[in-house]
N, C-alpha and C positions, 0 to 999 in steps of 0.2 A: 399287453396293454401297459403303457407307461403311466406313472402316477399322475402326470400332467393331464392325461385324457380320462382318468378314472373319475367316476361320479363320487360324491361323498360316501355313498353306501359302499361302492366297490373298494374305495380307499380304506374304509373301516374293516371290511372283510378280509383284506390282505395284510392288515396291521398285526404283527406278531404279538403285540401286547393285548390284543382283543381276546378275552377269555371265553371262547366259544368254539363249538364244532360246526363247520359250515359245509353244506352240501348243495352245490348248484344244480338246477334242473332235476330236483329230487322227485321221483314218482311218489305221489301221495297215497297210492295204493299200498305202499309199505307202512303207512302210518295211520291207517283207518281200520276199524274193526270190520268194515264192509269189504276190505281188500279191493277198493275201487278208487279211482282218481288219477288224473293226469299230473304232470310235473308242476311243482312250485318253482318259481324263478330262483329263490334261495330258501332252503330249509336250514334254520339256524337254532342250534341248541345252546342257549345262554347258560353258562355255568356259574355265574355270580350275579349279584344285584348290580354291580358296576357295569358288567357287560350288557345286562338287560337295559339299563338306563341309556348307555351309549347307543345301542341299537335302535331303541324306540325313538330317541331324540333325533337321530339321523334320518330315520324313516319319516318322522313328522315334518322336519324342516325341509326335506327334499321332496315331499309329497308322494312318497312311495307307499302304496297300500301294504298293510301288514295285518296279521291276525295271530293271536296266541291260541295254541291248542294243547290238549293233554294227550291222551292215548287214542284220540279219534274214535271214541266209542259212540259218539252221538253226532257224527259228522258225515255228510255226503259231499264229496268233491267232484266238480265237473270233469268230464272226460278231457276237456281242453286244459285242465289244470288251473293254476292261479298265478297271475302275472305280478306277484308281489312277494313279500317275505312271510314265511310261516315261522313263528317263534315257538319254541318249546323250552321247558325248564329243565336244566341239567343239574349237575353235582350239588351245589349249595342248597338247592330247593328240594332235595331228596332225602332230607334228614328228619327223623322222627324221634322225639325225646319224651319221656314220661316223668311228670312231676308227682312224686308220691304224696307230698304234703297237701297239694291242692286237688289231687285226682284229676289231672289234666294231661292230655297229649298236646305237645307243641309240634305241629306238623308242617313241613314244607309243601307247597301246592303241587309239586311234581311227584309226591309219594303216591303210589297206588292205594286207593281206598281199601282194597281187599287186604293189604298188608297191615293196615292199622286195625282192621276188624280182627285179624288173626292175633296180632300183638295183644289187643285187649282181652281176647279169649284166653290166651296163655297166662295172662296176669290175673285172671278171674275178675275182670272188670266188665260191667254191663252198660248198655246204652247204645251199642252200635250193631246189635245182632241183625236188625232189619236190613243192613247193607251187605250181608254176606252174599258173595257172588256178583256184586256190582262191579263192572269191569273198568271204570275210568279212574282218573286221578282225583285227589282231594280237591284240587282247584276246579275241575270240571263238575264234581259232585256238588260243590258249594254254589257254583253259578246256576245250575239247574235245580238246586235244592232236591237232590236225589232222595228217594224214599217212596213211601206209599201215602195214601190219603191219611193214614193214622200216625205214621212215624216218618220223620224226615230229618236230614242232617242239620238243617238250620236250627232246629231246637236244641242242638248240642253245642252250638258255637258260642264260646265265651268271648272271643275276640277274633278279628280278621284283619290282616294287613294287605293293602293293595298298592300297586304302583301305576301311575299314569304320568305322561309327559307334562300335562298341565298342572297337576296337583302334587306330584312327587309321591313319596311314601306316606300313606295315611293308615292309621290304626283305628279301628272302630270296635265298640262293644257289639256283641251279637244282637242285643235287643235294639240297637240303633238301625239294624237292617230290617228290610221288609221281606219276609219269607212267605211265598205262596206255593200253591200246587204247581210243581215243576218250574217255578220262577223265583227270582230274587231281585233285589234292587241295585245290583252292581251295574255301573255304567258300562256302555260298550267298549270304551277305551281303557277301562281298568283291568289290570292284570293282577289276579290274586296271587300273592307270593307266600303267605303263611297264615296259619290259623291255630287257635287253641280250642280243643274239644273237651267237654266235660264227660266224665264217666263215673261210675260208682262201684265199689266192691260188691260182689254178689256170689251166690252159690254157683260153682262152675257147672253143676249138672243142670241148673236152671238156664244158664247161658247156652250150654250145648243144646239143650232141648229147643230153645227158641231159634238157634241157628239152623239146626237140622230141619225144623218145621218150615222155616223160610226157604231153605235150599230145596227141600222136597217140593214145595209149592212152585218154585221157579222152574224146576226140572220138569214138572208135570204140565205146566201151562205155557212154557216158552220154548221156541225152537233153537235150542242151544247148540245143535250140531251143524248149523249153517252160519256163515258170516252175516251179520245184520247190524243195524244201528240201535237195537233195542226198540222200544215203542216208537212208532212213527208219529202218532198224533196224541195230543193231550185228550184225556177223557172229558167230554163236555159235562157241564153241571148235571148231576143225577143220571148220567148215561155212561155206557161203556163204548169207547171208539171201536174196539174189536167186534162187539155185538152188532153195532150199526153197519160196519163194513161187511160182516157176514150176512146180515139181513138184506143188504143190497146185492147179494149174490156173488161176491168177489172172492170168497175164501178159496184158496188154491189157484186163483187166476194168475196166468203167467204172461209176461211180455219179455221176450228175449230170455236172458238168464236170470231175470228177477221174478219172484213169485210172492203173492200174498200167502203167507204161511198157512198150511193146512191145520196147524196146531193152534195158532192164535192169529186172527186176522188183522191185528194191529201191528204185526211184524211183517216187513217186506224183506225177504231173504235173498242172498246171492247163492243160487243153486250151482253156480260155476260159470264164469265168463260174463257175468252181468255187467252192463255199462251203467254209468250214472244216468244216462238218458233213459234206459230201461226202468230204473227205479223211479225217476222223476215222472215218467209217463204213468206208472202205476199209482203214484201219489196223487197226480192230477185226476186220474180216473176215479180213485176212491173218493176224493173230495166231491167230484161231480155227481157220482151215483148216490152218495149219502145225502147230498143236498136235494137231489131230485126225489128221493124216497121219503126223507124225513124233514126236509127244510132246515137241517142243521149244518152249519158250516164248520167243518173240522179244521182245527189249528195244528199245524205240524210242531212237534217239539224237537225234531231233528234240525241241526244247523246246516245251512247250505254255503258252500264256498266255491267261487269261480264261475257261478252262473250269471248270465247277463240279466 
């Protein structure tokens, strides 16, 4: 393709000064915890804030659909894939520093949450034990306010920096954000690039005890041996989504290679060869059966990409 006939996006992607790794027609099954998903038109790992800005601006001005993802721990991608650009954060967004004076971690959004939890543990710093075993990145954890009903990551945020084509780089204090159960007030077009998390020195045996208890609870109640997206539905007020789905008779129910977990009914697992359509059909079935049985409309917390 000559430069004359290239679109602005294609011209950017072949520009040698563009600080990114580019994968055309990249199967998204390689980038989701579900191991499910067709190809993205382009999968781009932006390695610097400059590259991220250039990419998002070109996508916006050319009308090319784009989405930012972390490790795909909460993502279901259609079998047909995504006819746009999937953006992920590389090198410069994978740095984690600890400020001993303020007891804060300054963390790039591409850093795995689990590595920050372990770093805090090795420094005898408390506050992040609840997140042990959480599989996503810091950026993904902030967007969905990862945690339990009692402890969540938003409560630890001192500041957060985001980028959008419309507003540029914006830094906000943690208390300026709205943190809810599995939700936050980030706008859809905002990409989280960095945050500061508060921790405090504590007895390492206390930290280890909390982490081990949290990990044991997760191991006992969650199907960690199969690929999944974690919890499929938010728990309705005063209810357990898993208990409702089980009460509707769907625990262990299978469509194709997808199964409502026999261990926890709010997990739909890939038992091998599941398609996105298999999972989506189970999601729709669970919503319908729970509504028929209890009059409660379940709200998915999994993100969907590429579905019409």
